[in-house]
DOTIVO-146778 format. One record per residue (C-alpha): residue number from 1; x, y, z. Coordinates in steps of 0.2 Angstrom, whole numbers. Example, Ala and Ser with C-alpha at 12.3 -4.5 7.8 and 13.67 -1.06 7.14 Angstrom:
% residues 2
   num       x       y       z
     1      62     -22      39
     2      68      -5      36
//
This chain:
% residues 624
   num       x       y       z
     1      -8      10    -133
     2      -6      11    -152
     3     -20      20    -151
     4     -13      32    -139
     5      -2      35    -150
     6     -10      39    -167
     7     -23      48    -155
     8     -10      60    -150
     9       0      63    -168
    10     -18      64    -176
    11     -20      79    -166
    12      -3      85    -167
    13      -2      83    -186
    14      16      87    -188
    15      33      77    -184
    16      48      84    -175
    17      62      74    -171
    18      71      74    -158
    19      89      64    -149
    20      87      57    -131
    21     101      55    -123
    22     104      48    -104
    23     107      55     -90
    24     121      52     -73
    25     117      60     -56
    26     130      71     -49
    27     123      75     -28
    28     132      83     -13
    29     128      95       3
    30     134     109       6
    31     139     114      23
    32     150     125      33
    33     167     123      43
    34     155     120      59
    35     144     109      49
    36     131     119      47
    37     121     114      32
    38     119     128      18
    39     101     130      11
    40      94     138      -4
    41     111     142     -13
    42     113     141     -32
    43     122     127     -36
    44     129     126     -57
    45     137     113     -66
    46     147     123     -79
    47     160     116     -93
    48     177     124     -95
    49     171     138    -108
    50     158     144     -95
    51     143     136    -102
    52     127     131     -89
    53     123     113     -91
    54     112     111     -76
    55     109     121     -61
    56      97     119     -43
    57      95     127     -28
    58     100     115     -12
    59      86     113      -1
    60      84     116      18
    61      97     104      23
    62     112     110      11
    63     107      95       0
    64     107      94     -20
    65     105      84     -35
    66     107      89     -53
    67     109      77     -69
    68     119      78     -83
    69     118      70    -102
    70     131      55    -103
    71     139      62    -117
    72     150      78    -108
    73     167      74    -102
    74     161      73     -86
    75     181      78     -81
    76     179      94     -89
    77     167      99     -80
    78     165     108     -62
    79     153     113     -49
    80     151     133     -44
    81     142     135     -30
    82     137     154     -28
    83     128     162     -11
    84     127     178      -4
    85     138     179      14
    86     150     164      10
    87     166     165      -6
    88     161     157     -21
    89     166     139     -23
    90     173     130     -34
    91     173     110     -38
    92     181     100     -51
    93     170      83     -54
    94     180      69     -54
    95     178      52     -68
    96     168      40     -56
    97     163      51     -42
    98     144      54     -40
    99     144      62     -21
   100     153      77     -14
   101     153      86       2
   102     158     104      -3
   103     162     115      11
   104     159     133      13
   105     168     150      20
   106     159     163      26
   107     164     181      18
   108     160     198      26
   109     153     209      13
   110     154     229      16
   111     139     237      12
   112     147     253       9
   113     155     246      -8
   114     139     236     -15
   115     132     253     -30
   116     113     245     -35
   117     111     244     -55
   118      91     237     -56
   119      77     236     -44
   120      74     225     -32
   121      68     206     -39
   122      58     202     -23
   123      43     214     -15
   124      37     213       3
   125      19     218       7
   126      14     211      25
   127      12     193      25
   128      16     193       5
   129      32     192      -5
   130      32     196     -22
   131      46     187     -34
   132      46     197     -52
   133      46     181     -63
   134      56     190     -76
   135      70     195     -62
   136      75     178     -62
   137      68     169     -79
   138      84     162     -91
   139      83     159    -107
   140      84     141    -105
   141      64     142     -96
   142      52     133    -105
   143      38     134     -87
   144      36     144     -73
   145      41     128     -64
   146      59     131     -71
   147      59     150     -65
   148      52     146     -46
   149      68     133     -43
   150      78     149     -45
   151      70     160     -32
   152      76     158     -13
   153      69     150      -3
   154      58     139     -17
   155      62     122     -20
   156      51     111     -33
   157      54      93     -33
   158      51      80     -48
   159      32      78     -46
   160      31      98     -48
   161      27      98     -28
   162      32     114     -21
   163      40     118      -3
   164      44     138       4
   165      60     137      17
   166      56     121      18
   167      38     120      20
   168      22     112       8
   169      12     125       1
   170      -6     124       4
   171     -15     131     -13
   172      -7     137     -30
   173     -19     150     -36
   174     -21     154     -54
   175     -21     174     -53
   176     -31     171     -36
   177     -40     158     -42
   178     -39     137     -36
   179     -40     130     -53
   180     -30     113     -52
   181     -37     110     -35
   182     -23     102     -26
   183     -16      93     -42
   184      -4     107     -46
   185      10      97     -54
   186       3     100     -69
   187       4     119     -69
   188      20     120     -64
   189      26     107     -78
   190      14     114     -93
   191      10     137     -88
   192      24     146     -99
   193      36     156     -87
   194      33     169    -100
   195      12     172     -95
   196      18     174     -77
   197      20     192     -72
   198      26     190     -52
   199      26     172     -39
   200      17     179     -25
   201      20     169      -7
   202       5     171       3
   203      11     169      23
   204       0     166      36
   205     -12     161      22
   206     -30     159      24
   207     -40     154      10
   208     -57     159      18
   209     -62     177      17
   210     -75     176      32
   211     -61     170      43
   212     -50     182      42
   213     -40     191      56
   214     -52     177      64
   215     -41     162      66
   216     -23     158      64
   217     -14     151      48
   218       3     145      48
   219      -2     137      28
   220      11     145      16
   221       1     145      -2
   222       8     153     -20
   223      -1     164     -31
   224       3     166     -50
   225      -2     184     -56
   226      -3     182     -75
   227       0     197     -86
   228     -14     209     -93
   229      -8     203    -110
   230      -8     186    -106
   231     -26     186    -100
   232     -35     193    -115
   233     -30     176    -127
   234     -31     159    -129
   235     -13     152    -128
   236      -7     135    -131
   237       9     124    -135
   238      11     107    -147
   239      26      98    -145
   240      32      83    -153
   241      47      72    -151
   242      51      56    -161
   243      68      48    -160
   244      74      28    -165
   245      73      14    -162
   246      51      19    -161
   247      53      34    -147
   248      41      45    -148
   249      36      61    -130
   250      21      71    -137
   251      11      87    -129
   252      -4      97    -134
   253     -10     107    -120
   254     -21     123    -121
   255     -23     137    -109
   256     -33     152    -106
   257     -34     162     -89
   258     -47     178     -90
   259     -57     183     -77
   260     -75     176     -81
   261     -67     157     -86
   262     -51     148     -83
   263     -45     133     -90
   264     -27     121     -91
   265     -30     107    -101
   266     -15      94    -107
   267     -14      79    -117
   268       1      69    -117
   269      10      54    -122
   270      29      47    -123
   271      40      31    -122
   272      55      39    -116
   273      55      36     -99
   274      44      52     -92
   275      33      47     -78
   276      16      55     -80
   277       9      48     -63
   278      15      62     -53
   279       6      76     -62
   280     -10      67     -56
   281      -3      67     -36
   282     -15      75     -23
   283      -2      83     -12
   284     -10      90       0
   285     -26      77       3
   286     -17      64      13
   287     -14      79      28
   288     -33      85      23
   289     -37      66      27
   290     -28      62      44
   291     -33      80      50
   292     -51      74      50
   293     -45      54      56
   294     -47      47      41
   295     -35      34      41
   296     -38      22      26
   297     -31       5      27
   298     -15      -1      18
   299     -14     -13       1
   300     -12     -31      11
   301      -6     -40      -7
   302       8     -36     -18
   303      18     -46     -28
   304      36     -51     -21
   305      45     -42     -35
   306      60     -30     -32
   307      56     -11     -30
   308      62       4     -39
   309      79       8     -40
   310      90      23     -34
   311      95      27     -52
   312      85      43     -62
   313      67      37     -66
   314      72      36     -90
   315      87      22     -84
   316      74      12     -80
   317      56      16     -83
   318      53       7    -100
   319      36      15    -103
   320      22      17    -115
   321       9      33    -106
   322      -1      42    -110
   323     -14      57     -99
   324     -28      68     -98
   325     -30      82     -86
   326     -43      93     -89
   327     -46     110     -78
   328     -59     120     -80
   329     -64     135     -68
   330     -83     146     -72
   331     -86     163     -60
   332    -104     162     -62
   333    -111     173     -54
   334    -106     187     -40
   335     -93     175     -32
   336     -99     159     -36
   337     -87     148     -42
   338     -90     132     -53
   339     -76     121     -57
   340     -72     106     -63
   341     -56      95     -64
   342     -54      77     -74
   343     -37      67     -77
   344     -34      50     -83
   345     -18      40     -85
   346     -14      24     -95
   347       1      17     -98
   348      11       0     -98
   349      31       0     -93
   350      41     -15     -88
   351      58     -18     -78
   352      71     -33     -79
   353      83     -36     -65
   354      95     -48     -62
   355     105     -53     -46
   356     118     -66     -43
   357     125     -68     -28
   358     139     -79     -20
   359     145     -81      -1
   360     161     -92       2
   361     160    -102      17
   362     174    -115      22
   363     178    -125       7
   364     160    -122       0
   365     151    -108     -12
   366     135    -106     -10
   367     126     -98     -26
   368     111     -90     -28
   369     104     -82     -43
   370      87     -70     -46
   371      81     -66     -62
   372      65     -55     -64
   373      53     -49     -79
   374      39     -37     -73
   375      28     -29     -80
   376      14     -16     -76
   377      -1      -7     -82
   378     -10       5     -71
   379     -25      13     -76
   380     -30      28     -66
   381     -44      41     -67
   382     -51      54     -55
   383     -64      70     -56
   384     -71      82     -45
   385     -83      95     -45
   386     -84     109     -33
   387     -96     123     -33
   388     -88     135     -19
   389     -94     154     -14
   390     -78     165      -3
   391     -86     181       2
   392     -82     189      18
   393    -101     187      24
   394     -98     167      21
   395     -90     155      14
   396     -99     140       4
   397     -90     123      -1
   398     -98     107      -9
   399     -84      95     -18
   400     -88      77     -24
   401     -73      68     -28
   402     -74      50     -37
   403     -56      40     -41
   404     -54      24     -51
   405     -38      16     -51
   406     -32       0     -59
   407     -17      -9     -57
   408     -11     -24     -65
   409       7     -33     -64
   410      15     -48     -69
   411      31     -53     -62
   412      39     -71     -70
   413      53     -74     -56
   414      68     -87     -57
   415      75     -92     -41
   416      91    -106     -43
   417      80    -114     -59
   418      64    -111     -49
   419      52    -104     -62
   420      38     -95     -51
   421      26     -82     -60
   422      14     -70     -52
   423      -2     -59     -55
   424      -8     -47     -47
   425     -23     -36     -48
   426     -27     -20     -36
   427     -44     -10     -41
   428     -49       6     -29
   429     -66      14     -29
   430     -66      31     -21
   431     -78      43     -18
   432     -79      55      -6
   433     -92      74      -3
   434     -86      87       5
   435     -98     101      12
   436     -92     118      21
   437    -102     132      27
   438     -96     147      37
   439    -108     161      40
   440    -104     177      48
   441    -115     179      65
   442    -109     194      70
   443     -93     206      67
   444     -80     198      76
   445     -89     180      77
   446     -94     164      64
   447    -101     147      64
   448     -95     130      56
   449    -104     116      48
   450     -94     103      39
   451     -96      88      34
   452     -86      74      27
   453     -91      56      19
   454     -80      44      10
   455     -81      28       2
   456     -64      17       0
   457     -60      -1      -4
   458     -45      -8     -13
   459     -51     -25     -19
   460     -35     -36     -24
   461     -29     -52     -33
   462     -14     -61     -31
   463     -12     -78     -42
   464       3     -87     -40
   465      11    -102     -53
   466      15    -115     -50
   467      11    -121     -35
   468      27    -119     -23
   469      30    -127      -6
   470      18    -141      -6
   471      22    -149       9
   472      18    -133      20
   473       3    -126      11
   474      -4    -141       4
   475      -1    -157      16
   476      14    -162       6
   477       3    -165     -12
   478       7    -157     -27
   479      -7    -141     -36
   480      -5    -130     -47
   481      -6    -115     -40
   482     -13    -103     -27
   483     -27     -88     -29
   484     -28     -75     -15
   485     -42     -63     -14
   486     -42     -47       0
   487     -53     -34       2
   488     -58     -17      15
   489     -73      -7      11
   490     -74       7      20
   491     -86      20      26
   492     -81      36      35
   493     -91      51      39
   494     -87      64      51
   495    -100      79      54
   496     -96      94      64
   497    -102     111      71
   498     -91     124      77
   499     -92     143      85
   500     -77     156      84
   501     -78     171      95
   502     -61     182      90
   503     -67     197      99
   504     -53     204     111
   505     -34     196     116
   506     -40     179     116
   507     -50     170     100
   508     -60     157     106
   509     -66     141      95
   510     -78     127     100
   511     -82     113      90
   512     -92      97      93
   513     -90      84      81
   514     -96      63      76
   515     -84      52      68
   516     -92      36      61
   517     -81      23      52
   518     -86       5      47
   519     -75      -8      39
   520     -73     -24      34
   521     -59     -37      30
   522     -65     -50      19
   523     -53     -62      11
   524     -49     -77       4
   525     -36     -93       0
   526     -38    -105     -15
   527     -29    -120     -19
   528     -28    -124     -37
   529     -27    -143     -38
   530     -21    -157     -50
   531     -39    -162     -54
   532     -45    -143     -57
   533     -54    -141     -38
   534     -51    -126     -28
   535     -49    -130     -10
   536     -46    -117       6
   537     -32    -117      14
   538     -30    -134      27
   539     -39    -130      44
   540     -40    -111      41
   541     -58    -104      35
   542     -59     -86      25
   543     -58     -72      34
   544     -73     -61      37
   545     -71     -47      49
   546     -79     -30      53
   547     -74     -17      64
   548     -83      -1      70
   549     -76      14      77
   550     -87      29      84
   551     -83      45      91
   552     -88      59      99
   553     -78      74     103
   554     -79      93     109
   555     -63     104     103
   556     -59     120     113
   557     -45     130     104
   558     -37     147     114
   559     -29     157     102
   560     -15     171     107
   561      -6     185      95
   562       5     198     102
   563      19     204      89
   564      30     191      84
   565      23     178      99
   566      10     166      94
   567       2     153     108
   568     -11     140     104
   569     -20     130     119
   570     -31     115     115
   571     -41     105     127
   572     -51      92     118
   573     -61      80     128
   574     -66      62     115
   575     -78      48     119
   576     -72      32     108
   577     -80      18     105
   578     -73       0      96
   579     -82     -19      91
   580     -78     -29      80
   581     -84     -46      74
   582     -77     -61      68
   583     -88     -72      56
   584     -93     -86      55
   585     -88     -88      74
   586     -98     -74      79
   587     -83     -70      92
   588     -89     -50      94
   589     -75     -37     107
   590     -81     -19     111
   591     -72      -6     121
   592     -75      12     126
   593     -66      24     133
   594     -65      44     136
   595     -48      50     131
   596     -41      68     133
   597     -32      70     116
   598     -34      80      99
   599     -48      73      87
   600     -34      70      74
   601     -26      61      88
   602      -9      70      89
   603      -1      71     106
   604      -1      90     107
   605     -11     100     122
   606      -2     115     123
   607      11     123     109
   608      20     139     110
   609      27     145      93
   610      38     161      89
   611      37     166      74
   612      52     172      65
   613      52     187      55
   614      60     184      35
   615      76     189      34
   616      76     181      16
   617      71     198       8
   618      88     207      14
   619      98     191       6
   620      93     190     -10
   621      88     204     -18
   622     105     201     -29
   623     106     220     -33
   624     126     223     -37
//
């Protein structure tokens, strides 16, 4: 990790000192007298001289959470809540009190007394709402994520994921281009708010031009409309922070957003308790795999160590982290795009844990003491290459993704004078390729061809020393330790062809698909004996299970939208074959079933939805 620090320091070639302090959490919920949650209200922590120390909007359930420095005197602060249609609420913060329940009182507003002094902050055009960034930005804001948090209806969590009215966004575009490919957390934490003119919320968003007006969509997407002046030149930032004892927090980035070429490249390093892993999160990938029917096997091994405490990350996360996030998009020719996204994370973090319990029983006391020292060293690398053409006549996309995730961890446990050490290693190999081609065969009709292929494997190793419970595991003979190994290599394929007819009142979509999955379970359990031999568990051979699933399904969808009403009728038919074989016993089991269930295995055949008109626009102009 010293090499990471040296590399970043050389690149930055300058030094600035900053101080770091611990933080405390203030959380609560906003309700009316009837128990109704108050969503998207502005919650601010202020001092007696009206200085703002923290602010955030409540979520859809009325909950809020704020972080305050430990250096402030808590009894001199108060929580102020403002929301149009409710009286302003002021609640003093008490020493030692963390959670607050604040009752909001509704207030009737006489519109005749309102004087308009400024232009609206939000504009509406069809299904698109445009938030003017300059109207919401404050002097203390550094990135566009800081401003989005303040916009009504918006919510940005610690990882950078965005919700609009409680719904996860499907895409974050930069001037209409999907530069960040679902890993947009690095964008919300890096793009300066001064580069962005508007944040556009696109409801009922259909990303494929050839399907606009031909397929219903419930997705919500965001587009960052870049200022004209910001498109003309390369921008970048350098941040170097240092503190005692031996702390550092460094970042360098380069940004360019023009029509031909877009890039967002970020290099970071810190040991101040900031977790960089969330910036590598692909927020919508699990949902995409679920829709295709690709349910990956869960990890089977883990250390018997404590989990993450319910505290702010920098209170327990003692790290040494470095990350690289490179995103580059080229508009090649005639609507064709080539995009590359690469990310890398190296880290080393540790956590100490101590627990003491005393149980009083009659005339006796039972004491239990547990002490743990945990050290983890993750290494994560991802690369994706995407070729795409999004035109009115057809849509083409081929996405190749490669992923590697190596996790190593050590845990030293002391339980009532019983010492036990654990060493855990996990290596994830992930390869996928997705091909989509959707051409229009007439003005109202399209066909679609899709093929998704994925290989996933997560071999894991767990070593425990010294040997424990010899009477249970090793026939009463003392031994040195246990080695356990398990892997679940999986191949998954989903190929489909569909045709969509959109002429007339009812839109029709028919899809035929073939889904194949091959999976193995291989495991070993070995005991390190005193004489150096490695022996298996007595009377239990190693596991070798082969499992296959093949499914053919025909799905018919009928969509009707008229005014505010939207109706979808789904009639899916599925023929499924499942078999497994256990070696070396040669046990084979097979089963074939005909089902009337959606391919995504959601037991919903018919659903009716009312699309509510958004009243947020009139409630959030704030033109007084």
